[in-house]
N, C-alpha and C positions, 0 to 999 in steps of 0.2 A: 118453407116453400122450396128453398134451394136444395135442401136435403132430399125432398121428395122427387124433385126433377133429376137429381143425380142418381138416386136409387132406381128410378124408372129407366134412365139411360143405361145403367149397368145391367139391369135385368134384360133389356132388349139385346144388348151385346152378348150376354151369356146365352140367351136362347138362340141367337144367330150362330154362335159357336157350336152349340149342341146340335143344331140342325145340320151343320157341316159334317158332324160325326156320324149322322144316321146313314145307313146303307140304302139310300133312295136314288132313283134316277135323277137326271139333271132337271127335268121339267117339274117334278114334285118338289125338289129342293127350292127351285125358283119361286114356285107358288107359295110355299111355306115362308120363305124369306119376305115376300111381298106382304103377306098377311101380318107377319110379326112387325114389320116396319110401319104399316098403316096403323095397326093397333097402338104401337108405341108413340107415333106422332099424335094420334087422337088423345092419348093419355097425357102427353106433354102439353097439348093445347088446353086440355081441361085444367091442368095445374096453373097455366098462365091466365086462366079465366076467359078464354075466347069463347068457350061453350058454356 
């Protein structure tokens, strides 16, 4: 369980880093960051068995 949480956290950090490298305007980057963070939090809550 702990390894799954760690892997999910690292994947979210990696995706956020890759979003920063994309040549998008500020608003599109912000929307992409919010979507990735929300999906990451939902995934982490699933591992903790809240859902």
